[in-house]
VMD Tcl script that draws the C-alpha trace (Angstrom):
set ca {
  {-58.37 -30.93 -61.57}
  {-58.52 -33.97 -63.45}
  {-58.77 -34.35 -67.13}
  {-61.88 -36.22 -68.04}
  {-61.10 -38.61 -71.04}
  {-62.88 -38.48 -74.26}
  {-65.16 -41.79 -73.91}
  {-66.10 -40.68 -70.72}
  {-67.38 -37.18 -71.82}
  {-68.90 -38.69 -74.74}
  {-70.70 -41.07 -72.51}
  {-72.01 -38.51 -70.44}
  {-73.27 -36.65 -73.33}
  {-74.81 -39.54 -74.96}
  {-76.72 -40.11 -71.61}
  {-77.93 -36.56 -71.37}
  {-78.93 -36.70 -74.99}
  {-80.99 -39.76 -74.82}
  {-82.51 -39.26 -71.47}
  {-83.43 -35.50 -72.81}
  {-81.83 -34.06 -69.62}
  {-80.63 -30.86 -71.49}
  {-82.24 -28.07 -73.02}
  {-85.68 -29.11 -74.89}
  {-84.84 -26.73 -77.98}
  {-82.34 -29.11 -79.17}
  {-81.41 -32.67 -79.24}
  {-78.66 -34.95 -80.34}
  {-77.63 -38.61 -80.19}
  {-75.42 -41.15 -82.23}
  {-75.80 -41.39 -85.73}
  {-74.84 -45.17 -85.41}
  {-75.44 -47.03 -82.22}
  {-72.47 -49.14 -83.45}
  {-70.22 -46.38 -83.55}
  {-67.82 -47.36 -80.50}
  {-65.61 -44.30 -80.87}
  {-68.90 -42.17 -80.65}
  {-67.70 -40.02 -83.49}
  {-70.76 -39.26 -85.57}
  {-73.76 -37.62 -83.94}
  {-77.30 -36.53 -85.24}
  {-78.91 -33.35 -83.61}
  {-81.66 -30.96 -84.14}
  {-82.50 -27.35 -83.44}
  {-86.15 -25.81 -82.89}
  {-86.33 -22.65 -84.19}
  {-86.47 -20.14 -81.75}
  {-90.11 -18.30 -81.57}
  {-90.69 -14.54 -82.83}
  {-88.20 -15.10 -85.42}
  {-88.32 -16.32 -89.10}
  {-87.14 -19.80 -87.76}
  {-90.26 -20.25 -85.66}
  {-91.98 -23.77 -86.10}
  {-88.85 -24.85 -87.99}
  {-86.88 -28.27 -87.10}
  {-83.31 -28.08 -88.55}
  {-81.49 -31.32 -88.75}
  {-77.41 -31.36 -88.14}
  {-74.61 -33.55 -88.05}
  {-71.80 -33.54 -85.58}
  {-68.34 -35.19 -85.82}
  {-66.67 -35.30 -82.74}
  {-62.91 -36.33 -83.59}
  {-59.84 -38.03 -81.84}
  {-58.95 -34.68 -79.95}
  {-62.37 -34.06 -78.62}
  {-63.15 -32.54 -76.27}
  {-59.82 -30.63 -76.44}
  {-60.82 -29.38 -79.95}
  {-64.24 -28.42 -80.89}
  {-66.57 -30.86 -83.06}
  {-67.05 -30.50 -86.80}
  {-70.63 -29.32 -87.44}
  {-72.79 -29.47 -90.61}
  {-76.53 -28.46 -91.14}
  {-78.24 -30.85 -93.32}
  {-81.20 -28.57 -93.56}
  {-80.64 -25.15 -95.31}
  {-80.52 -22.17 -93.21}
  {-79.40 -18.76 -94.17}
  {-76.95 -17.88 -91.23}
  {-73.78 -16.16 -91.22}
  {-71.82 -18.82 -89.53}
  {-72.98 -21.37 -91.97}
  {-71.13 -21.86 -95.33}
  {-73.84 -21.59 -97.78}
  {-72.41 -24.21 -100.09}
  {-71.94 -27.10 -97.90}
  {-73.98 -26.25 -94.61}
  {-70.49 -25.93 -92.48}
  {-70.74 -24.14 -89.34}
  {-67.47 -21.71 -89.69}
  {-65.88 -22.24 -86.38}
  {-64.47 -18.63 -86.60}
  {-68.27 -17.26 -87.19}
  {-69.45 -19.06 -83.97}
  {-68.29 -17.88 -80.53}
  {-68.43 -21.00 -78.75}
  {-66.40 -22.70 -81.52}
  {-63.71 -19.68 -82.04}
  {-63.30 -19.74 -78.09}
  {-63.89 -23.36 -77.40}
  {-63.04 -24.86 -73.69}
  {-63.05 -28.42 -72.88}
  {-66.17 -28.07 -70.73}
  {-68.14 -27.17 -73.77}
  {-70.24 -29.81 -75.21}
  {-72.51 -30.35 -78.26}
  {-75.32 -28.95 -76.40}
  {-73.34 -26.04 -75.64}
  {-72.63 -25.68 -79.91}
  {-76.11 -26.17 -80.43}
  {-77.53 -23.76 -78.17}
  {-75.46 -21.19 -79.42}
  {-76.38 -21.64 -83.12}
  {-80.09 -21.31 -81.77}
  {-78.91 -18.05 -79.84}
  {-77.43 -16.92 -83.28}
  {-81.09 -17.65 -84.96}
  {-82.73 -15.23 -82.59}
  {-80.13 -12.43 -82.55}
  {-81.48 -9.14 -83.79}
  {-79.48 -9.10 -86.95}
  {-80.17 -13.00 -87.74}
  {-83.87 -13.42 -86.69}
  {-85.18 -11.84 -89.96}
  {-83.00 -13.06 -92.49}
  {-84.70 -14.43 -95.36}
  {-84.71 -18.23 -95.15}
  {-84.59 -21.09 -97.75}
  {-87.79 -23.23 -98.36}
  {-88.31 -25.29 -95.38}
  {-87.28 -28.73 -96.06}
  {-84.93 -27.89 -98.32}
  {-81.33 -29.83 -97.68}
  {-77.76 -28.83 -98.37}
}
mol new
graphics top color blue
foreach p $ca { graphics top sphere $p radius 0.5 }
foreach p [lrange $ca 0 end-1] q [lrange $ca 1 end] { graphics top cylinder $p $q radius 0.2 }
display resetview
């Protein structure tokens, strides 16, 4: 199978994100439309229902380095959240603590990461974790 170049993969993700073709519980797009390398992205996750995250909107930033999609992106929460996979000092999503990042596959994308984080939010051991005040930031 042919290996899709980085920019083609990112253009595909940009189109999917801009047109809302993916899952409606998350969104993502370029942080700066002039970023010709398509490295820096903004994202949001809608908190899953029936959890302490319900009706919350979480903001994140994603960085796709030069080796993306061969290596996973770097993900940071801007909104404060209490999850085991998130460093409570700086909001960094720890790759070793999130399944899709620790077992990264080239065909994964930003939506895969966002949905995996959302799944973590709704897991039985995380759905009732005390959360910081809504609107607080890292």
